[in-house]
Structure formats: C-alpha cells, structure tokens
C-alpha positions in Angstrom: -6.4 21.8 9.8 -3.6 20.1 11.7 -0.2 19.5 10.1 -0.9 15.8 10.2 -4.1 16.4 8.2 -2.2 18.6 5.7 0.5 15.9 5.3 -2.1 13.2 4.8 -3.8 15.1 2.0 -0.5 16.1 0.4 0.7 12.4 0.3 -2.6 10.7 -0.2 -1.7 9.8 -3.8 1.5 8.3 -2.4 3.6 10.4 -4.9 6.6 12.0 -3.2 8.4 14.9 -4.9 11.1 17.3 -3.8 8.6 20.1 -3.9 6.2 18.2 -1.5 9.1 17.4 0.8 10.2 21.1 0.9 6.6 22.1 1.6 6.4 19.6 4.5 9.7 20.8 6.0 8.5 24.4 5.8 5.4 23.4 7.8 7.4 22.2 10.8 9.6 24.7 12.7 11.9 22.0 14.1 12.7 20.8 10.5 12.6 24.2 8.9 15.2 25.6 11.3 17.6 22.7 10.7 19.6 24.8 8.2 22.7 22.6 8.4 21.1 19.3 7.4 23.9 17.7 5.3 21.5 15.3 3.6 20.5 18.2 1.2 24.0 19.4 0.4 25.5 19.3 -3.0 27.8 16.3 -3.4 31.0 18.4 -3.3 29.9 20.2 -0.1 28.7 17.0 1.5 32.1 15.3 0.8 33.9 18.2 2.3 32.0 17.8 5.5 32.5 14.0 5.6 36.2 14.2 4.7 36.8 16.8 7.5 35.1 14.6 10.1 36.8 11.4 8.8 40.3 13.0 9.3 39.4 13.9 12.9 38.0 10.4 13.5 41.1 8.7 12.1 43.4 10.9 14.2 41.4 9.9 17.3 41.5 6.2 16.3 45.3 6.3 15.8 45.8 7.8 19.3 43.0 6.2 21.4 41.6 3.1 19.7 43.4 0.0 20.9 42.2 -2.0 17.9 42.8 0.5 15.1 46.1 1.9 16.5 47.5 -1.6 16.5 46.0 -2.3 13.0 47.6 0.8 11.6 51.0 -0.3 12.9 50.6 -3.9 11.8 49.6 -3.0 8.3 52.0 -0.1 8.1 49.2 2.4 7.4 49.7 6.1 8.0 46.2 7.3 9.0 47.1 10.9 8.0 47.3 9.6 4.4 43.6 8.8 4.5 42.1 12.3 3.8 38.9 11.4 2.0 36.1 8.8 2.1 37.6 7.5 -1.2 40.8 6.8 0.6 39.1 4.5 3.0 39.8 1.6 0.6 43.4 1.8 2.0 42.0 0.3 5.2 41.3 -3.4 5.8 37.7 -4.3 6.5 36.6 -5.0 10.1 34.5 -8.1 10.5 31.9 -8.8 13.1 34.2 -11.6 14.4 37.0 -9.0 14.9 34.6 -7.0 17.0 33.1 -9.9 18.9 36.5 -11.1 20.0 37.2 -8.0 22.0 34.6 -5.2 21.9 36.5 -3.2 24.5 39.4 -2.7 22.0 37.0 -0.6 19.8 36.1 1.8 22.6 38.2 5.0 22.4 40.4 5.3 25.5 40.4 9.1 25.4 42.8 11.4 27.2 41.2 12.9 30.4 42.0 16.4 29.0 39.4 15.9 26.2 36.1 17.7 26.6 34.0 16.1 29.3 31.1 15.3 27.0 33.4 13.0 25.0 34.5 11.2 28.2 31.2 10.7 30.0 29.5 7.4 29.3 25.9 8.1 28.6 24.6 4.5 28.0 25.3 1.2 26.4 23.5 -1.1 24.0 24.3 -4.6 23.1 25.0 -6.2 19.7 25.8 -9.6 18.3 27.0 -12.2 20.9 30.6 -13.3 21.3 32.2 -16.7 20.9 31.4 -17.1 24.6 27.7 -16.5 24.1 27.8 -13.0 25.7 26.4 -10.1 23.7 29.0 -7.5 22.6 28.8 -4.1 24.3 28.5 -0.9 22.3 29.4 2.3 24.2 27.8 5.7 23.7 29.2 8.9 25.3 27.3 12.1 25.8 28.9 13.3 22.6 27.4 10.3 20.8 24.0 10.6 22.4 23.7 14.3 21.4 24.7 13.3 17.8 22.0 10.5 17.9 19.3 13.0 18.8 20.1 15.1 15.8 20.2 12.0 13.7 16.7 11.1 15.0 15.3 14.5 14.2 16.6 14.2 10.7 15.3 10.6 10.5 11.9 11.8 11.7 12.0 14.5 9.0 12.3 11.8 6.3 9.5 9.8 7.9 7.1 12.8 8.0 6.8 12.7 11.8 5.0 15.8 13.2 6.2 17.1 16.5 3.5 17.8 19.0 0.9 15.8 17.0 2.2 12.3 16.4 2.0 9.7 19.1 4.4 6.8 18.6 3.8 3.2 19.8 7.0 1.3 20.6 6.2 -2.3 19.7 9.7 -3.6 20.1 10.1 -6.1 22.9 11.6 -5.2 26.2 14.0 -8.1 26.7 17.0 -9.0 28.9 19.5 -7.3 26.6 19.5 -3.5 26.1 19.0 -3.6 22.4 19.1 -0.5 20.2 15.6 -0.9 18.7 13.6 -0.7 22.0 15.8 2.0 23.5 16.2 4.2 20.5 12.5 4.1 19.5 11.9 6.0 22.8 14.8 8.4 22.2 13.9 9.1 18.6 10.3 10.0 19.4 11.3 12.3 22.2 14.0 13.9 20.1 11.4 14.7 17.4 9.0 16.1 20.0 6.5 13.3 19.6 4.8 11.5 22.5 5.6 7.8 22.9 3.8 4.8 24.4 5.7 1.5 25.0 3.9 -1.9 24.7 6.4 -3.7 27.0 5.9 -7.1 25.5 8.9 -9.4 25.5 10.6 -12.3 27.3 9.2 -12.3 30.9 11.5 -12.2 34.0 10.6 -14.8 36.6 10.9 -12.3 39.5 9.4 -9.2 38.0 6.0 -9.5 36.2 6.2 -6.3 34.2 5.5 -7.5 30.7 2.3 -7.2 28.8 0.6 -9.6 26.5 0.1 -8.7 22.9 -3.6 -8.1 23.5 -2.9 -5.6 26.2 -0.4 -3.8 24.1 -2.9 -3.5 21.3 -5.5 -2.1 23.6 -2.9 0.4 24.9 -2.2 1.6 21.4 -5.9 2.0 20.8 -6.4 3.9 24.1 -3.7 6.4 23.4 -4.9 6.9 19.8 -1.4 6.3 18.5 -0.7 7.6 15.0 2.2 5.2 14.3 4.0 2.2 15.5 7.5 0.7 15.2 8.4 -3.0 15.6 9.8 -6.1 13.9 8.1 -6.5 10.5 6.6 -9.9 11.0 5.6 -9.1 14.6 3.8 -5.9 13.4 1.8 -7.9 10.8 0.7 -10.4 13.5 0.0 -7.4 15.8 -2.3 -6.0 13.2 -4.0 -9.3 12.5 -4.7 -9.8 16.2 -6.0 -6.2 16.3 -8.5 -7.2 13.7 -9.6 -10.2 15.8 -10.1 -7.9 18.8 -12.0 -5.4 16.7 -10.1 -2.3 17.9 -10.2 1.2 16.5 -7.0 2.1 14.7 -8.5 5.0 12.8 -5.7 7.4 14.1 -2.9 5.2 12.6 -1.2 6.8 9.6 1.9 4.8 9.4 3.8 1.6 10.6 7.5 1.3 10.5 8.1 -2.4 10.0 11.8 -2.9 10.8 14.5 -5.5 11.6 13.8 -7.8 8.6 12.5 -7.5 5.0 9.0 -6.2 4.5 8.2 -7.0 0.9 5.7 -5.2 -1.2 3.1 -7.9 -0.9 3.5 -7.9 2.9 3.1 -4.1 3.0 0.0 -4.3 0.9 -1.5 -6.9 3.2 -0.8 -4.8 6.3 -2.2 -1.7 4.6 -5.4 -3.5 3.7 -5.8 -4.7 7.3 -5.2 -1.3 8.8 -7.8 0.2 6.5 -10.3 -2.4 7.7 -9.4 -1.1 11.2 -10.3 2.4 10.2 -7.0 3.9 9.2 -7.1 6.4 6.4 -4.5 5.8 3.6 -1.8 4.4 6.0 1.7 3.8 4.9 4.1 1.0 5.7 7.8 1.8 5.9 10.8 -0.6 6.0 13.8 1.3 7.3 17.3 -0.3 7.4 18.5 -0.2 11.0 21.6 -1.6 12.7 23.1 -1.2 16.2 26.3 0.3 14.8 24.4 3.5 13.8 22.1 3.4 16.8 19.2 4.1 14.5 17.7 3.4 11.1 17.8 4.6 7.5 14.2 5.3 6.6 12.4 5.6 3.3 11.0 8.9 2.0 8.6 6.9 -0.1 7.7 3.3 -0.5 10.8 1.4 -2.0 12.5 4.8 -2.8 15.5 3.6 -0.9 16.6 3.7 2.8 18.2 7.2 3.3 21.2 7.9 5.6 19.6 10.7 7.7 22.9 12.3 8.7 25.8 11.6 6.4 28.1 13.7 8.6 28.0 10.8 11.1 28.1 7.7 9.0 29.4 6.6 5.6 28.0 3.4 4.0 29.7 1.5 1.2 29.2 -1.8 -0.5 32.3 -3.9 -0.9 33.9 -7.2 -2.0 34.6 -8.9 1.3 37.6 -10.7 -0.1 39.5 -7.7 -1.6 38.0 -4.9 0.4 37.4 -2.9 -2.8 34.1 -1.2 -3.4 31.8 -2.7 -5.9 30.4 -0.5 -8.7 27.6 1.8 -7.5 24.3 0.0 -7.5 26.0 -3.4 -7.6 25.4 -6.1 -5.0 28.0 -6.6 -2.3 28.6 -6.7 1.5 27.5 -3.6 3.4 30.1 -1.8 5.5 29.8 1.3 7.7 32.4 3.8 8.9 31.8 6.1 11.8 32.7 9.7 11.1 32.0 11.4 14.4 31.9 9.1 17.4 33.7 9.0 20.8 32.5 5.7 22.4 32.7 2.6 20.3 34.2 3.5 16.9 34.2 1.2 13.8 35.9 1.7 10.4 34.8 -0.2 7.3 32.8 -2.5 9.5 30.9 -5.3 7.8 27.3 -5.4 9.0 26.6 -9.0 8.0 24.2 -8.0 5.2 24.4 -8.1 1.4 22.9 -5.1 -0.3 23.2 -2.3 -2.8 23.8 1.5 -2.4 23.5 4.6 -4.6 25.0 8.0 -4.0 22.8 9.7 -6.6 20.3 12.3 -5.4 16.9 10.8 -4.6 14.4 11.7 -7.3 11.6 11.6 -4.7 12.8 13.8 -1.9 16.0 15.4 -3.4 18.4 14.2 -0.6 21.9 13.6 -1.7 23.1 11.2 1.1 23.5 7.6 0.2 20.5 5.2 0.0 20.2 1.5 0.3 18.2 0.4 -2.8 16.3 -2.9 -3.3 18.6 -5.8 -4.0 15.8 -8.1 -5.3 12.2 -7.2 -5.9 11.1 -5.2 -2.9 13.7 -6.5 -0.4 16.7 -4.3 0.6 19.2 -6.7 2.0 19.9 -10.4 2.4 21.7 -12.2 5.2 25.2 -13.4 4.7 26.0 -17.1 5.0 27.7 -16.9 8.3 25.1 -14.9 10.2 21.3 -15.4 10.3 18.7 -12.7 11.1 15.7 -14.0 13.1 13.0 -11.7 14.5 15.2 -8.8 13.6 18.2 -10.1 15.6 21.4 -11.1 13.9 22.5 -14.5 15.3 25.8 -16.4 15.0 24.7 -20.0 14.5 27.9 -21.3 15.9 26.8 -19.8 19.3 23.7 -22.0 19.1 25.8 -25.1 18.2 28.2 -24.4 21.0 25.4 -23.8 23.5 23.5 -27.0 22.6 26.6 -29.1 22.6 26.9 -28.4 26.3 23.3 -29.4 27.3 23.1 -32.8 28.9 20.7 -35.5 27.7 21.0 -34.8 24.0 22.1 -37.5 21.4 21.3 -35.7 18.2 19.9 -32.2 17.6 19.1 -29.8 14.8 18.3 -26.0 14.8 15.7 -25.0 12.3 14.7 -21.5 11.4 11.2 -21.6 10.1 7.8 -19.8 10.2 5.1 -20.0 12.8 2.6 -20.6 10.0 4.3 -22.7 7.3 1.6 -21.7 4.8 2.2 -18.0 5.4 5.6 -16.7 4.3 5.1 -13.4 6.2 4.3 -14.9 9.6 6.6 -14.6 12.5 10.0 -16.3 12.5 10.3 -19.4 14.7 13.4 -21.1 16.1 12.8 -24.8 16.4 15.2 -27.2 18.1 14.6 -30.9 17.1 16.2 -33.3 19.6 16.7 -37.0 20.0 17.4 -37.5 23.8 19.8 -40.0 25.3 17.2 -41.1 27.8 19.5 -40.4 30.7 17.7 -37.3 31.8 14.0 -36.5 32.3 12.6 -34.9 29.1 11.5 -31.8 30.9 15.0 -31.2 32.3 16.4 -31.6 28.8 13.8 -29.1 27.5 14.6 -26.6 30.2 18.3 -27.0 29.5 17.8 -26.4 25.7 15.6 -23.4 26.4 18.0 -21.7 28.8 21.0 -22.3 26.4 19.2 -20.9 23.4 18.0 -17.8 25.3 21.5 -17.1 26.4 23.0 -17.6 23.0 20.3 -16.1 20.8 18.1 -14.0 23.1 14.9 -15.8 22.1 12.8 -18.7 23.3 12.9 -21.8 21.1 10.2 -24.4 20.4 11.6 -27.8 21.4 10.5 -31.0 19.5 11.6 -34.5 20.6 11.8 -37.1 17.8 11.6 -40.8 18.2 14.7 -41.8 16.1 18.1 -40.1 15.7 17.8 -40.9 12.0 15.1 -38.2 11.7 17.9 -35.7 12.4 21.0 -37.3 11.1 21.4 -40.5 9.1 25.1 -41.4 8.7 24.1 -43.9 6.0 23.2 -41.1 3.6 25.3 -38.2 4.8 28.9 -37.7 6.0 28.0 -34.7 8.2 25.0 -33.7 10.2 23.1 -30.6 9.2 23.0 -28.7 12.5 21.6 -25.5 11.2 18.7 -25.4 8.7 16.9 -22.3 7.4 13.6 -23.3 5.9 12.1 -19.8 5.7 11.1 -18.8 2.1 13.3 -16.3 0.3 11.2 -13.1 0.0 11.1 -11.2 -3.3 
C-alpha cells in the first residue's frame, strides 16, 4: 500500500487528531527528519526562537533599511528596546500605501561584507500596483529563497503532501506579472519532492502564443493523473465544472487547494460532489490564506480548522486596530498585519495586508501545532477585504488605480467600474470586472474599447468586459446624486 493510500484511509472520516498527524509525519522521511520544526514547539520555546530572530531583523532594519531606519529616527524609536514580539506594539503600522510609494526603500541595502547568500538576488515577484499603475517589486535573496523552501516543506506537511507520490497541477495563470501564486506553486511542489504540471492558462501575449485554453489544461491534468491542484477558488470550481462537461477521469485527485479568495463551506461541498462524480475518492478542498509578503500560504490541517503559519520562525501575524496600532484581543476581528522575522531582501514590519480577519495563538486541537492560525471571521470565510482595497480573482486591487487609468482614456463621458460575477445567479462563479461606459462620440467605439481594455490590464492585471450604455444617466444622474459612484462591488457577501 502506498503512503497516499494509507493517508486516504486514515483521513477518510475527515477527522484529524494530533495522533493521526504524528502518524502521517512518521510515514514520510522528509517530514520525520525535520526535528527543528518550530510549529510544534511549546509556546515559551517558540517565543524564544521568534524573539531571537526579531532582534536580529530589527538590527538589520536599523542599519540597512532606508524606510525603517528613517522611521526609527523620525519616531525616536530605539530598535534595541524591542526585544520580543510583544514589544512590536511600540512600532507604527506599515500600510500598503507606504510600501507602494517606494518599494525600493523596503529592500535591505546590505553591507558587501555580509554573507554572499544574503546579498545575491535570487528572484523577484510583484505585489499591489503603485499610484502610477506599476506593480510593486518584492525582492528575494538566496537567503530568502532557501527559507521559502523550508517553509514550503512545512506547509506541505500540513497539507499531507506525499513526496515521490503526489503530482501537483498548477492551475494559477501565467500572466504578464511575476506573481507569487504561479511561481511559488512550482517551487513548493519541488521543495516537497512532488512532481508538478503547469496548466499555463492566462492572459495571452500577442507575439508569443504559449498559453493553453482551459480545456487543454484539464486534459493535461487528466493525462498526468495529477493527485491535486492549486488555483484561484472560483476558477477551480469552474475548472471542475468544465471537466464534468468534458467527461474526464479525475479518479486520482485527492485534494484541491482553492486559494486567493474565500471558499465557503457550501462551495467546498459543491466542488467535492463534482469531483466525486469525476471518480475522485473522498477528495478534500482546502482554502489556505496566502499573500505575497510571505511568498506562500498558510494551509488548513483540516477543513475550517484554521490557516496555520507553517514556519513561525519566519513570520509573525497579529490582528490590530488600524487607528491605534494596538492588537485586538485574541480571536477578535481586526486588520491583519505581518512582521518578517528572518528576511534579507524586502523586509516589512507590522505590515497591513489589506484584510480583516481573526487569529488565535492557542494550540490547534486537530493537529497540535502551536503556531498562530487564522480562524473563520464569519461562517466559513477566513477574511474580508478592507474598504480601500478590493480582491478580484485572487488579486488585491487598488480601485483608485482603475479610476486614474480610465480618466486618461479618450472618448469617455461617463464610466463606472463594477465588480460582479460571471453568472449572477451563482454566487460562487468567477469574478468579473465590468466597465460601463457612455462614450463622447468623438472616437470610434472599438478604439474606446481597446483603450479601456489596455488601461485596465495595466492597472489591475486583468481583462475587463466593456459595456456601452445609451445614456449617461444610466451611470450617473446628477439630479439624484451629488457624486458619481465610480466603483461598485455587486458580488454577494459569502458566509
């Protein structure tokens, strides 16, 4: 019997216990030999590890971070006085807008005498766009890349990935921006010793026809007998629905990681049922909490058990009041902030992720891990968007970028950006970005459409639907409203 078969039998009842988790870890040499995994340390020992790393990170920020060295001086903060993670409340919060204004200021400018693996740039990914519509760069050194690989091994351990047996399907789109999700899905699978197949769907390039259609990606996943897939939650549901229409064989699939946006219980149940109709035996649907600033995701050990920090020696997550910077009570709702504890490229302290959520530091009753967990904020949803930033298809968008971009497109008299669903009757269908426009009549409609499409792609990294209306009053009626509503989110709130 393979390890996968043993794990499926062990978890068939969907009940996860610390004893079962230990049994699974003992089955897999890669996980069994990871004796230093901090996620299982007693709280006192875990805090000692974190505090030690934090002190080193703050010392580096004081010397080498243009942003934080200036902030410490401006706010008269002695970084050496911050010795523990509880002392972090002495630091101001860092907002996305602080970062977007000058991403380079958050990159450590290390002394050349530092170890070479801290200095070498391994790769970059991109995060939220700036006020100029250009995505913000996030730097990873060799030091960071090695840390990420260990993070991914420990993340895969939480997700019950089996080295040498599991085959992962990467359903994230390959787009014009080097996003964390597509790149790190490849890295994570390789770090865990799992084979990986990429669907290569995404926004086509006019000169390089390398992308696949969804149908081709589905057939590829079937051909390689993939045991799992990772992708945007709503896309994965549509992917599975289309697989049903094609009548493919997904009998090898044992799990889907639906990421980037909420995947409520009812949506998971729907996806599970459809996978079973495609031949899958007791498949699971996981909804990890991922963000560029950790270059990975916090997965669940069991459905709705909480999204675990796989390596608490690298990241510390807290939930705060954005006005005061103080932590809210454990388990209470607030704004999610992350602090890097061991990075050498881009480094962020008390950085607001743009999400509202809840966190607990209590040991998990299911797997026994002691690292923090994001817990459901409402029903079966882990986080909600903040008012200022909107998440569409798993991408966090600054609506002001869209407004700025559309204001500079010729031939538009009135416009409105609407976030809605492809199928208005199906709350779990794919997100859709619709731009409603009343043209001036001075430009050909197709030219206006092309201008809007190009502007939105640059500002939001996605292709919009464009709808022309016959009257400007359909968008903005000054007789009934003082201000036009430029951004409208019509998507149902998920529970």
